[in-house]
N, CA, C and O atoms as a GROMACS GRO file, in nm:
protein
  348
    1UNK      N    1  -0.224   2.806  -0.305
    1UNK     CA    2  -0.282   2.742  -0.189
    1UNK      C    3  -0.176   2.660  -0.117
    1UNK      O    4  -0.087   2.602  -0.180
    2UNK      N    5  -0.187   2.657   0.011
    2UNK     CA    6  -0.096   2.573   0.089
    2UNK      C    7  -0.159   2.434   0.105
    2UNK      O    8  -0.278   2.416   0.080
    3UNK      N    9  -0.078   2.338   0.146
    3UNK     CA   10  -0.132   2.204   0.170
    3UNK      C   11  -0.238   2.206   0.278
    3UNK      O   12  -0.337   2.133   0.270
    4UNK      N   13  -0.219   2.290   0.380
    4UNK     CA   14  -0.318   2.299   0.488
    4UNK      C   15  -0.451   2.352   0.433
    4UNK      O   16  -0.557   2.301   0.470
    5UNK      N   17  -0.447   2.452   0.346
    5UNK     CA   18  -0.570   2.506   0.287
    5UNK      C   19  -0.640   2.402   0.200
    5UNK      O   20  -0.762   2.391   0.200
    6UNK      N   21  -0.560   2.325   0.126
    6UNK     CA   22  -0.618   2.221   0.041
    6UNK      C   23  -0.685   2.114   0.126
    6UNK      O   24  -0.797   2.073   0.097
    7UNK      N   25  -0.617   2.068   0.230
    7UNK     CA   26  -0.675   1.967   0.319
    7UNK      C   27  -0.804   2.018   0.383
    7UNK      O   28  -0.902   1.943   0.393
    8UNK      N   29  -0.805   2.143   0.426
    8UNK     CA   30  -0.924   2.202   0.488
    8UNK      C   31  -1.038   2.205   0.388
    8UNK      O   32  -1.152   2.170   0.421
    9UNK      N   33  -1.009   2.248   0.265
    9UNK     CA   34  -1.113   2.254   0.162
    9UNK      C   35  -1.178   2.118   0.140
    9UNK      O   36  -1.300   2.106   0.141
   10UNK      N   37  -1.096   2.016   0.119
   10UNK     CA   38  -1.151   1.885   0.091
   10UNK      C   39  -1.214   1.819   0.213
   10UNK      O   40  -1.303   1.736   0.198
   11UNK      N   41  -1.168   1.853   0.333
   11UNK     CA   42  -1.231   1.796   0.451
   11UNK      C   43  -1.369   1.856   0.473
   11UNK      O   44  -1.454   1.795   0.538
   12UNK      N   45  -1.393   1.975   0.419
   12UNK     CA   46  -1.522   2.041   0.431
   12UNK      C   47  -1.601   2.037   0.301
   12UNK      O   48  -1.695   2.114   0.283
   13UNK      N   49  -1.562   1.949   0.210
   13UNK     CA   50  -1.626   1.938   0.078
   13UNK      C   51  -1.775   1.917   0.096
   13UNK      O   52  -1.816   1.823   0.164
   14UNK      N   53  -1.859   2.003   0.036
   14UNK     CA   54  -2.003   2.000   0.064
   14UNK      C   55  -2.082   1.888  -0.001
   14UNK      O   56  -2.196   1.863   0.037
   15UNK      N   57  -2.024   1.819  -0.099
   15UNK     CA   58  -2.099   1.716  -0.169
   15UNK      C   59  -2.066   1.578  -0.114
   15UNK      O   60  -1.953   1.554  -0.069
   16UNK      N   61  -2.161   1.489  -0.117
   16UNK     CA   62  -2.141   1.352  -0.072
   16UNK      C   63  -2.086   1.271  -0.189
   16UNK      O   64  -2.156   1.248  -0.288
   17UNK      N   65  -1.963   1.228  -0.177
   17UNK     CA   66  -1.900   1.146  -0.281
   17UNK      C   67  -1.849   1.018  -0.218
   17UNK      O   68  -1.812   1.016  -0.100
   18UNK      N   69  -1.847   0.912  -0.296
   18UNK     CA   70  -1.795   0.786  -0.245
   18UNK      C   71  -1.644   0.792  -0.237
   18UNK      O   72  -1.585   0.749  -0.138
   19UNK      N   73  -1.582   0.846  -0.342
   19UNK     CA   74  -1.437   0.858  -0.342
   19UNK      C   75  -1.394   0.970  -0.434
   19UNK      O   76  -1.469   1.012  -0.523
   20UNK      N   77  -1.274   1.016  -0.411
   20UNK     CA   78  -1.216   1.119  -0.495
   20UNK      C   79  -1.067   1.123  -0.471
   20UNK      O   80  -1.020   1.092  -0.362
   21UNK      N   81  -0.993   1.160  -0.574
   21UNK     CA   82  -0.850   1.180  -0.560
   21UNK      C   83  -0.820   1.322  -0.603
   21UNK      O   84  -0.868   1.368  -0.706
   22UNK      N   85  -0.741   1.389  -0.524
   22UNK     CA   86  -0.701   1.526  -0.557
   22UNK      C   87  -0.552   1.529  -0.584
   22UNK      O   88  -0.473   1.472  -0.508
   23UNK      N   89  -0.514   1.594  -0.690
   23UNK     CA   90  -0.372   1.608  -0.723
   23UNK      C   91  -0.352   1.748  -0.780
   23UNK      O   92  -0.416   1.786  -0.877
   24UNK      N   93  -0.263   1.822  -0.719
   24UNK     CA   94  -0.228   1.953  -0.770
   24UNK      C   95  -0.083   1.948  -0.814
   24UNK      O   96   0.003   1.894  -0.744
   25UNK      N   97  -0.056   2.005  -0.929
   25UNK     CA   98   0.079   2.002  -0.984
   25UNK      C   99   0.122   2.145  -1.013
   25UNK      O  100   0.048   2.224  -1.072
   26UNK      N  101   0.242   2.177  -0.972
   26UNK     CA  102   0.302   2.307  -1.004
   26UNK      C  103   0.422   2.277  -1.092
   26UNK      O  104   0.515   2.208  -1.051
   27UNK      N  105   0.419   2.329  -1.213
   27UNK     CA  106   0.518   2.305  -1.317
   27UNK      C  107   0.522   2.154  -1.343
   27UNK      O  108   0.436   2.103  -1.414
   28UNK      N  109   0.620   2.080  -1.289
   28UNK     CA  110   0.626   1.936  -1.315
   28UNK      C  111   0.629   1.854  -1.186
   28UNK      O  112   0.646   1.732  -1.190
   29UNK      N  113   0.612   1.920  -1.072
   29UNK     CA  114   0.620   1.848  -0.945
   29UNK      C  115   0.485   1.848  -0.875
   29UNK      O  116   0.419   1.952  -0.866
   30UNK      N  117   0.445   1.733  -0.825
   30UNK     CA  118   0.322   1.723  -0.747
   30UNK      C  119   0.344   1.794  -0.614
   30UNK      O  120   0.443   1.771  -0.545
   31UNK      N  121   0.249   1.882  -0.578
   31UNK     CA  122   0.262   1.953  -0.452
   31UNK      C  123   0.161   1.902  -0.349
   31UNK      O  124   0.172   1.933  -0.230
   32UNK      N  125   0.064   1.823  -0.395
   32UNK     CA  126  -0.036   1.767  -0.303
   32UNK      C  127  -0.101   1.648  -0.371
   32UNK      O  128  -0.138   1.655  -0.488
   33UNK      N  129  -0.115   1.539  -0.298
   33UNK     CA  130  -0.180   1.420  -0.350
   33UNK      C  131  -0.245   1.347  -0.234
   33UNK      O  132  -0.178   1.313  -0.136
   34UNK      N  133  -0.375   1.323  -0.244
   34UNK     CA  134  -0.445   1.254  -0.135
   34UNK      C  135  -0.570   1.187  -0.190
   34UNK      O  136  -0.638   1.243  -0.276
   35UNK      N  137  -0.599   1.070  -0.140
   35UNK     CA  138  -0.721   1.001  -0.176
   35UNK      C  139  -0.824   1.018  -0.065
   35UNK      O  140  -0.789   1.022   0.053
   36UNK      N  141  -0.951   1.030  -0.103
   36UNK     CA  142  -1.059   1.046  -0.006
   36UNK      C  143  -1.163   0.937  -0.029
   36UNK      O  144  -1.193   0.903  -0.144
   37UNK      N  145  -1.216   0.883   0.076
   37UNK     CA  146  -1.321   0.784   0.064
   37UNK      C  147  -1.268   0.644   0.043
   37UNK      O  148  -1.152   0.613   0.070
   38UNK      N  149  -1.358   0.559  -0.008
   38UNK     CA  150  -1.326   0.418  -0.023
   38UNK      C  151  -1.344   0.372  -0.166
   38UNK      O  152  -1.443   0.403  -0.231
   39UNK      N  153  -1.246   0.298  -0.214
   39UNK     CA  154  -1.258   0.234  -0.344
   39UNK      C  155  -1.366   0.125  -0.336
   39UNK      O  156  -1.445   0.108  -0.428
   40UNK      N  157  -1.367   0.055  -0.226
   40UNK     CA  158  -1.467  -0.049  -0.199
   40UNK      C  159  -1.527  -0.019  -0.062
   40UNK      O  160  -1.465  -0.046   0.041
   41UNK      N  161  -1.647   0.038  -0.062
   41UNK     CA  162  -1.711   0.080   0.063
   41UNK      C  163  -1.741  -0.038   0.153
   41UNK      O  164  -1.718  -0.033   0.273
   42UNK      N  165  -1.793  -0.145   0.094
   42UNK     CA  166  -1.833  -0.262   0.173
   42UNK      C  167  -1.715  -0.322   0.250
   42UNK      O  168  -1.729  -0.359   0.366
   43UNK      N  169  -1.600  -0.331   0.184
   43UNK     CA  170  -1.481  -0.388   0.248
   43UNK      C  171  -1.388  -0.283   0.305
   43UNK      O  172  -1.279  -0.314   0.354
   44UNK      N  173  -1.432  -0.155   0.300
   44UNK     CA  174  -1.358  -0.043   0.358
   44UNK      C  175  -1.215  -0.034   0.306
   44UNK      O  176  -1.120  -0.011   0.382
   45UNK      N  177  -1.201  -0.052   0.174
   45UNK     CA  178  -1.070  -0.037   0.109
   45UNK      C  179  -1.057   0.109   0.067
   45UNK      O  180  -1.133   0.156  -0.017
   46UNK      N  181  -0.960   0.182   0.124
   46UNK     CA  182  -0.949   0.325   0.094
   46UNK      C  183  -0.893   0.353  -0.044
   46UNK      O  184  -0.824   0.270  -0.104
   47UNK      N  185  -0.925   0.472  -0.094
   47UNK     CA  186  -0.867   0.519  -0.220
   47UNK      C  187  -0.721   0.553  -0.196
   47UNK      O  188  -0.687   0.620  -0.098
   48UNK      N  189  -0.634   0.507  -0.285
   48UNK     CA  190  -0.492   0.537  -0.278
   48UNK      C  191  -0.459   0.620  -0.403
   48UNK      O  192  -0.472   0.568  -0.514
   49UNK      N  193  -0.417   0.745  -0.388
   49UNK     CA  194  -0.392   0.828  -0.506
   49UNK      C  195  -0.279   0.776  -0.595
   49UNK      O  196  -0.268   0.816  -0.711
   50UNK      N  197  -0.196   0.689  -0.542
   50UNK     CA  198  -0.085   0.633  -0.621
   50UNK      C  199  -0.128   0.513  -0.705
   50UNK      O  200  -0.069   0.488  -0.811
   51UNK      N  201  -0.229   0.437  -0.659
   51UNK     CA  202  -0.262   0.312  -0.728
   51UNK      C  203  -0.406   0.300  -0.776
   51UNK      O  204  -0.434   0.218  -0.863
   52UNK      N  205  -0.498   0.380  -0.723
   52UNK     CA  206  -0.638   0.370  -0.762
   52UNK      C  207  -0.658   0.429  -0.901
   52UNK      O  208  -0.617   0.542  -0.927
   53UNK      N  209  -0.720   0.353  -0.989
   53UNK     CA  210  -0.750   0.400  -1.125
   53UNK      C  211  -0.897   0.435  -1.134
   53UNK      O  212  -0.982   0.363  -1.083
   54UNK      N  213  -0.927   0.546  -1.199
   54UNK     CA  214  -1.064   0.589  -1.220
   54UNK      C  215  -1.093   0.588  -1.369
   54UNK      O  216  -1.007   0.623  -1.450
   55UNK      N  217  -1.213   0.548  -1.404
   55UNK     CA  218  -1.252   0.550  -1.545
   55UNK      C  219  -1.273   0.695  -1.588
   55UNK      O  220  -1.332   0.774  -1.515
   56UNK      N  221  -1.225   0.728  -1.708
   56UNK     CA  222  -1.251   0.864  -1.755
   56UNK      C  223  -1.399   0.879  -1.783
   56UNK      O  224  -1.461   0.788  -1.838
   57UNK      N  225  -1.454   0.989  -1.747
   57UNK     CA  226  -1.596   1.014  -1.768
   57UNK      C  227  -1.616   1.137  -1.853
   57UNK      O  228  -1.537   1.165  -1.944
   58UNK      N  229  -1.718   1.209  -1.824
   58UNK     CA  230  -1.752   1.327  -1.902
   58UNK      C  231  -1.643   1.434  -1.899
   58UNK      O  232  -1.638   1.519  -1.987
   59UNK      N  233  -1.557   1.430  -1.800
   59UNK     CA  234  -1.450   1.530  -1.791
   59UNK      C  235  -1.357   1.522  -1.912
   59UNK      O  236  -1.298   1.623  -1.950
   60UNK      N  237  -1.343   1.403  -1.972
   60UNK     CA  238  -1.253   1.391  -2.088
   60UNK      C  239  -1.303   1.474  -2.205
   60UNK      O  240  -1.223   1.519  -2.287
   61UNK      N  241  -1.436   1.496  -2.215
   61UNK     CA  242  -1.491   1.580  -2.321
   61UNK      C  243  -1.442   1.723  -2.305
   61UNK      O  244  -1.412   1.790  -2.404
   62UNK      N  245  -1.435   1.770  -2.182
   62UNK     CA  246  -1.389   1.905  -2.156
   62UNK      C  247  -1.242   1.922  -2.198
   62UNK      O  248  -1.206   2.021  -2.261
   63UNK      N  249  -1.158   1.825  -2.163
   63UNK     CA  250  -1.017   1.832  -2.201
   63UNK      C  251  -1.002   1.831  -2.354
   63UNK      O  252  -0.920   1.903  -2.408
   64UNK      N  253  -1.081   1.749  -2.421
   64UNK     CA  254  -1.077   1.743  -2.567
   64UNK      C  255  -1.118   1.877  -2.626
   64UNK      O  256  -1.051   1.927  -2.717
   65UNK      N  257  -1.225   1.936  -2.576
   65UNK     CA  258  -1.273   2.064  -2.626
   65UNK      C  259  -1.168   2.172  -2.607
   65UNK      O  260  -1.144   2.252  -2.698
   66UNK      N  261  -1.105   2.177  -2.490
   66UNK     CA  262  -1.002   2.278  -2.464
   66UNK      C  263  -0.885   2.260  -2.561
   66UNK      O  264  -0.834   2.357  -2.616
   67UNK      N  265  -0.841   2.136  -2.581
   67UNK     CA  266  -0.730   2.109  -2.672
   67UNK      C  267  -0.765   2.151  -2.814
   67UNK      O  268  -0.682   2.211  -2.884
   68UNK      N  269  -0.885   2.120  -2.858
   68UNK     CA  270  -0.929   2.159  -2.993
   68UNK      C  271  -0.931   2.310  -3.007
   68UNK      O  272  -0.880   2.364  -3.105
   69UNK      N  273  -0.988   2.380  -2.909
   69UNK     CA  274  -0.997   2.526  -2.919
   69UNK      C  275  -0.859   2.591  -2.912
   69UNK      O  276  -0.839   2.696  -2.974
   70UNK      N  277  -0.765   2.532  -2.841
   70UNK     CA  278  -0.628   2.585  -2.842
   70UNK      C  279  -0.567   2.572  -2.981
   70UNK      O  280  -0.497   2.662  -3.027
   71UNK      N  281  -0.594   2.460  -3.048
   71UNK     CA  282  -0.544   2.441  -3.184
   71UNK      C  283  -0.608   2.542  -3.280
   71UNK      O  284  -0.542   2.593  -3.370
   72UNK      N  285  -0.737   2.572  -3.259
   72UNK     CA  286  -0.805   2.672  -3.341
   72UNK      C  287  -0.740   2.809  -3.320
   72UNK      O  288  -0.712   2.880  -3.416
   73UNK      N  289  -0.716   2.846  -3.194
   73UNK     CA  290  -0.654   2.975  -3.163
   73UNK      C  291  -0.517   2.988  -3.228
   73UNK      O  292  -0.478   3.098  -3.269
   74UNK      N  293  -0.443   2.878  -3.236
   74UNK     CA  294  -0.308   2.880  -3.293
   74UNK      C  295  -0.310   2.869  -3.447
   74UNK      O  296  -0.205   2.869  -3.510
   75UNK      N  297  -0.430   2.859  -3.505
   75UNK     CA  298  -0.442   2.849  -3.649
   75UNK      C  299  -0.406   2.713  -3.705
   75UNK      O  300  -0.385   2.699  -3.826
   76UNK      N  301  -0.399   2.613  -3.620
   76UNK     CA  302  -0.362   2.478  -3.663
   76UNK      C  303  -0.482   2.391  -3.698
   76UNK      O  304  -0.467   2.281  -3.751
   77UNK      N  305  -0.602   2.440  -3.667
   77UNK     CA  306  -0.724   2.361  -3.688
   77UNK      C  307  -0.834   2.455  -3.736
   77UNK      O  308  -0.852   2.564  -3.681
   78UNK      N  309  -0.907   2.412  -3.838
   78UNK     CA  310  -1.018   2.490  -3.892
   78UNK      C  311  -1.147   2.417  -3.859
   78UNK      O  312  -1.169   2.304  -3.904
   79UNK      N  313  -1.231   2.480  -3.780
   79UNK     CA  314  -1.356   2.415  -3.738
   79UNK      C  315  -1.452   2.391  -3.854
   79UNK      O  316  -1.542   2.307  -3.845
   80UNK      N  317  -1.434   2.465  -3.964
   80UNK     CA  318  -1.523   2.449  -4.078
   80UNK      C  319  -1.471   2.347  -4.179
   80UNK      O  320  -1.540   2.315  -4.276
   81UNK      N  321  -1.351   2.296  -4.157
   81UNK     CA  322  -1.293   2.198  -4.251
   81UNK      C  323  -1.353   2.059  -4.225
   81UNK      O  324  -1.401   2.030  -4.116
   82UNK      N  325  -1.348   1.975  -4.326
   82UNK     CA  326  -1.392   1.836  -4.314
   82UNK      C  327  -1.302   1.766  -4.213
   82UNK      O  328  -1.179   1.778  -4.222
   83UNK      N  329  -1.359   1.694  -4.119
   83UNK     CA  330  -1.283   1.628  -4.015
   83UNK      C  331  -1.182   1.528  -4.072
   83UNK      O  332  -1.078   1.503  -4.011
   84UNK      N  333  -1.212   1.471  -4.189
   84UNK     CA  334  -1.121   1.373  -4.250
   84UNK      C  335  -0.985   1.434  -4.286
   84UNK      O  336  -0.887   1.362  -4.301
   85UNK      N  337  -0.981   1.566  -4.298
   85UNK     CA  338  -0.855   1.633  -4.325
   85UNK      C  339  -0.754   1.608  -4.212
   85UNK      O  340  -0.633   1.608  -4.236
   86UNK      N  341  -0.803   1.588  -4.091
   86UNK     CA  342  -0.717   1.572  -3.973
   86UNK      C  343  -0.700   1.428  -3.928
   86UNK      O  344  -0.623   1.401  -3.835
   87UNK      N  345  -0.769   1.337  -3.992
   87UNK     CA  346  -0.759   1.195  -3.951
   87UNK      C  347  -0.650   1.123  -4.026
   87UNK      O  348  -0.629   1.004  -4.004
   0.00000   0.00000   0.00000
């Protein structure tokens, strides 16, 4: 995707959100970074992708699950083993 395509996508984003930060990375370099909406709506403080921090939510469960399943695929983790084996 080009930066223009990314900007168009997010400018036409169909859901109503208060704020969001988009960051796309290719290899080790950021190719697009932009904040949308307001960190503080009442005071109209915009989201800054460089400084705004977001609390991790349910998305962290997905990252954990993917990491665990990658370890299973590599034979480094046994889903049937006692969890204390890995702690």
